[in-house]
N, C-alpha and C positions, 0 to 999 in steps of 0.2 A: 504493500500500500504506500502510495506517495504521501509526503508530508505537506501540510500547509505551512509555508515558511514566510514569516513577515521580516522583510529585509529593510532595516532602518539605517539610512546613510545620509550624511550631510551633502553628498554630491553624487551625481550619476550622469555619465555621458549618454547622449550628446547634449543633454539639457544644461548641465553645469559641470565645470571642471577646473580644478587647479593642479591636478596631478594624477598619478596612477590609480588612486582610490576610485576616481570616477570611472575609469576603464574597467576595473574589477567589478564595480557596482553594476555595470551594464552587462558584462560578459558572464559572470558567475551565475546570476539568476537565469540567464538564457540557457546555460549548460544544465542547470538543475531542472529546468522545465523539460528539456529533452529527455530527462530520466524520469518523467512522469510526476514530478513534484509541482505543486501549485505555489508559485512565488509571487508575492505582492511587495513592490518596492514603495517605501514612503520617504519623502525628501522635502525640504522646504521649496516654496515657490519664489525663487529669486527673480530679480528683474530680467536676467538673461533668458529666463524661461517664458516670459510673459507673451511672446509672440507665437507660442505653440498653440495649436487648436486643442483646447481642453474642455472637458465636460463638467458641468455642475453636478455634484453628487447629492447635495442636500445634507451631507454629513457635516455637522457642526459640533464643536466642543468648547467648553469654557474651562479655563485654568486659573486657579487662585494663586496670585503671586504677590505676596505681602498684602498691601491694602487694596490691590486691584484684582478684578476678575476680568481676564482677557479672553476674548473669543477668537477662535480660528475656524476656518472652513477648509474643506478638502475638495480639490478638483482632481479630475482623473484624466490621465493620458495613457499612451501606449508606447513602450520601448520596442526596439527591434527584437524580433523573435517572439512577439506577441505577449510580452510580459506587461502586466498592469502596473502603472506608476501613479501613486496618489501624491499630490502636491499640497502641502500645508500653506495656506494663504494667510498672511498677516503682514500687510504692507509696512507697518511700523518697524518690523524686524527684518524683513527680507527684500523689500523693494529698494535695493541699493546697487551701486555700480559693481562692487566687488562682493565676494562671498564672505570672507572672514576679516579681511584687512585691506587697507590702501597701501600704496608704496611707502607711506609715512609711518605705518604701524597698524596694530590690531584695532578693530572697532571697540570702543569703550564698553559697550553693553553686550559683548559676546556671551558672557555668562547668562544673562537674562534671555538672550535670543535662543540659546540651545537648551536651557531649562524648559522654556516654553515648548520648543519643538518636541523634546523627549516626553514631557507630560501630556502634550496634546495627543501624541501617538497612543500613549497608555490610556488616556481618557476614551479614545476611539475604540480601543480593545474592550475596555470596561463596558462601554455602551453598546457593544455588539457590532461595531463597524468592521472589525476584522476578527477572524477566528483562527488564530495560528496554533499549530502543534508546537512550534518553536519560534523564538524571536532571535534573529541574528543582527546584532548591531555593530557599528564600526566607528572606531576612533574616539577621541575625547569628547567630541560633540554629542555623542549618544551614550557615553560611558556611565552616566547616572541611571540609565534605564535598568540595569540589573540591581542597583541599589534600591530604586523605587519598587521593583518587582518583589524584593524580599522584605519591604517595610510597608509603606502606606498603600501599596497596591497588592499586598500579599493575598488577600481574599480573591481578587479578580484573576490573579495569575498563579494560583496555587498549583495548577497542573501544566503550566507553560514554562519550560526552561529558557534561559537566556544565554546565548553564546556571544562573546565579545571578541572581535578581531582587532588586534593592535597592528596598525599599518606602519606607525612610526612612533616609538616610545618617547622621543624627544618632545613631541607635542602632547601636552598633558592636560590642558585646561586648568591653569592655575589662576585663582582669583582671591582677592582679599576676603577676610572673614565676614565682611558685611554681606556677602552673597548668600550666606547660609539661610537667612530667613526667606529669601526668594525661592529657595528650593522646596520649602515646606517639609524638609526632612527633620527628624528629631535632633535636638541639640546634642544629645548624647553621642551622636555619630562623629562629632568633631573632637576626635582624640587621635593619638599616634597610631592606635590600632584601627582607626577608621579613616575619615576623609582629611584629617589634618596633615599638613606637609610643610614643615618649617614656617609655621604661622599663617599658612594659606590653606584654602580649600582646593583639593586636587581631585578633579572629576575622574581622571583616568585611574588614579589609585583606588577610588571607590569601585569602579567597574572591575578592576582586577580582583579586589577582595570579594565582591558579591556575585560575579557571573558564575553560572553553573560550570561552564567550560570556557577556556581561552584558546584562541589561535593567533598565530602571526604568520607572516607571509613568505618565510623560507625556513628550512631546517637550521641553517647556520645562524640566522638572526635569532631564532628561538633560544639558542645557546648564548649568543653574544649579549642579549639583553639581561641575562642573569649575572652579568659581570659589572663591576663598578665603572669600567671604561665606557660601556655602551648602554647601561641601564638608566642613566640620567636620574639617579637617586631612587629608582624603584626596583633595583636589582634584588634587594632583600625580600621585598614583597613577592616578586616573581619567583624567586627561589622557593619560597614557602608554597607556592602553587605550581611548582614544576611538574607535578604529576597530573595536573589538569591543563597543561599548556602543550599545544600541538603546533609544530611548524609545517605549514602546508604551502608549497610553492604556488604562487600565482600562475595561472595559465594565460594564454592569449587566444584571441579570436582570429583564426587564420582565414576566416571569410572576409575580414576587413584588412588584416595585415598579411598580404600575400602578393608577391610581384606577378604572379600568373593571372591575377584577376583584379588588380588594383586599378580603380577608376581615376585615381589622381595622378598617375604617372604617364609619361608620353609614350612609353613602349613597355609591353609586358614580356616577362621572361621567366625561366625556371632553371633548375640545376642541370637539365639536359641541353638547354639552349640559352646561353648567357649573352647572346648578341644584343638583346634588348637593354641590358644593363649599360652597355657602351653608349647606346642612344640616350639613356637617362642621364648619364654623366655629362655628355656634351650639352644636353638641354639645360641641365642645372648650371653649368659653367656660363652659358649664355644668359640665362634668366637672372643670375646674380651678378653679372658683370665681372666675373673673375678673369684676371689677366694671366691665365695659365693654359697649358696645352692638355689634351686628354690623357697624356702620359704622366701628368703630375699626380702624385699621391694626394687624394682629396679626403680630408678628415672631417667628419660631421660631429656636432654636439647639439643635442636637443635636451633642454634641461630647465628646471627651476634655477634661477640665478641666486643661489644661497651658499652659505658656508658648507652645508652638508654635502653639496654636490661637487665640492672640490674646485670651485671656480677660482679660488685664490691661487692655487698652484697651477691651474690652467693658464691664467693670465701671465704668471711668471714664466711659463714654459713656451708661450706663443712665439716669441722671437726665435727661440731655439728650433722650434718646429718649422718655421719659415726658412731658417738657415739650412735646414736639411733638404730643402727643395719641395716641401709640402705646402698645402694651402688648407685654411680652416674655414668652416662654415658653422656659425653658431646661431641657434634659434632658442629664445627663451624669454622669461620675464621673472622678476623677483625684486631683489633689494636695489634701491636707487643707486647706491655706491657702485654696484657692479654694472648697472646700466651705463654709468658715466665712464668707468674704466674700460669696459669693452668697446664703447664707441670710440674712445681715444685710441684703443688698439687698432681698430679698423682704419682710423686716420693715419696711423703710423705705418701700416702695411697695406696700402690701397691695392686692390686687386688680388691680394693674397689672404687677407682676413676679412670675411664678410660677417656682419652681425645684424640680426633682425630681432628687435625687441617685441615680444608679444607671443600669443598663442595663435598658430596658423596650422590647422590640421592638414589641409592639402599640401602646404609647403613641407610639413614634417614628413609626409609620405615621399615627396620628391627628394628630400635630403637622404632618407633611408635608401632610396633606389639609386641615387646618383653618386653617392660617396663610395670610396673604397674601404674606409675604416670608420668606426664609430667610437668616440672617446668618452669614457665615463670614469673620471678619477675621484670617485666619491670618498669623502671622509668616512662615511658609513652608508650602507644601502640595504634597507630591509629586504627588498626583493629586486626592484628594477624591472621595467618592461622593455625599455628601448633596446637593451642588449639582446633580448629575445627576438624582438622585431628584426633587429639587424642581422641576426643569424639567417633568418629566412630570406632576407634580401641579398645575402652574399656580401654584406658590408661588415667586415671583420671587426669584432669588438676588441678594444684595448681598455681594460678595466683594472681597477684596484681590487684586490682579492679580499672582499669583505661582504658579509651577508649573502644576499641572493646572487650577487655578481660572482662570488666564489662558487656557489652551488650550480650555476647555469653554464659557466664557461670552462672549457677544458684547455689548459695552457698548451700552446703549440710546442711540440718537441721536434727540433730540427733533425734529430737522429732518425726518428721514425717517420717524420712527416705527418704525424697525427696531431689532432687538436682542433679547436674551433675558434680560438682567439688568443689574446696575449694578456697575461696577468702580471701585475707588480704588487708587492706587499707593503713596502714602506710608504707612508704618506709623505711624499716629498716631490719637489719639482725635479730633482735629479733622477729619482727612480722612474718618474713618468717619462722623462726625456730618453732615458736608456731604453725603455720598452718601446717607445715610438720609433727610435732609431733602428731597433731590431726588426720591428714590423715593416718598416720601409725597406730594409735590406731584403726581407723575404718577398716583399711586393715586387722588387726589381727582377726576381726570378719568376717569370710568368708561369712556368710549369708547376712550381711548388705552390704559387699563389692560387692557381686554378684548382689544384687539388684541395687546398685549404677552404676555398669558397664552397666547393661542392660538399665537403664534409660538414661545414657549418649549415648549409642549406638543408641538409638531411636531418637535422635535429628536430625533435617533436616536443613542443611544450604546450600542446593543446590542453584544454580543460578536462579531458576525459579522466585521467588518473586523479587529478586534484579534486574533481567533483565527487568521485567515489570516496575520497578521504573525508570531505565535508559531510557526505551522507553518514559516514561512520561516526563522526563527531555528533551530529544531530541525534543519531540513534542512542549513543551513550548518554547524551544529556537527557533525553526523554526517559530512558530506562533508569538513569541515576536518580532522577526526580521521583519516579514512581517508587523505587526501592527505599527512598528516604521518607516516604509518607508514613 
């Protein structure tokens, strides 16, 4: 029997997106539906969604937040794959240019915005708007949901387990103590054993403590976050729940990210016929105004422009990469200081370094298809998706061996000619440049590079295996709740 799964997420592609969470929120429900589960996604109605054709549902809820009673309404849409998506409408909270923050910083009322979202979803469940066997929530924005499920909504959710997925433990939802009355939660939860975290309220900590089961997005990352270096202060809490924590690698949707069927690229190709990739490279060079020949090693970067993604060492390495005879194409959006530094970099190396600030999905596809290599020098990386996309496009990843990057890329061995990419371990400009230099050396040997491309393109990171693992997590959560009654 399939499960009714309520998928609660702060973003879902193509409606709203800041990163890989949105892609996962779109593709995992679709994969679960193919296995005969009924998945319903619930997410806020941001301004960027407002142009979508949505249906009025008549489902309304009221949430008490301190002195106010705030009403929200749910509209209904449809994601690809036929998955229902319900959007919570409250213009005061969600009708904004950005999802969580502007380039200047986070919205001041993020705590209230996502308390309201989480409680509105639970009010809808309580009133019979949704009938889940299991609730699957994501990131700090929804991490209070399992806390509510075990406290003030305990009666309504006594038979419904909650699974929390941690996509990035560095983002925790930290707010001053004054936020506690807005939550409606008992004051007694504000302790070191509860939501308190160095004098603040920590939403993610609450979720880790109260969720029935926990997942994160790669096996390596599930181990890393239990260490002081990568746990961001929550490693001790995670170690206590290690037996309930599962590392499940994100899959990708090869119907969207596949050069043999990609509608965004000028020529299609596959591992048996790579001629289309040459066409894509020439077209990208022309589109971006690069002053290079098709024989020039072309290295792509598509990333949030933040410290986590290694942008600091990338900027320091750019001159050395250009000196090696390569060119860089960078697409992304993030911290203003990196916007300025990257624009300065493109001015210093005109025609060799091209920077595009913003999110541009069609251009992202053309970069994947048109580049020879894809660079991800992350300080840490829970899973990463672009390195997986790159494999299928024959665009060889150069990655730092951390988290999901380490799990998904097999380091090239020049002795055997086997591997799917290039990995460096030390987080430094020097280590990055050494690995890029080695990759370019292999690139110059067309026979070895062709073999490397074909091996990379043969990798399979579809959702099939990962979805079965999520099924098992849901089963354990449901049975665990029953056995505990």
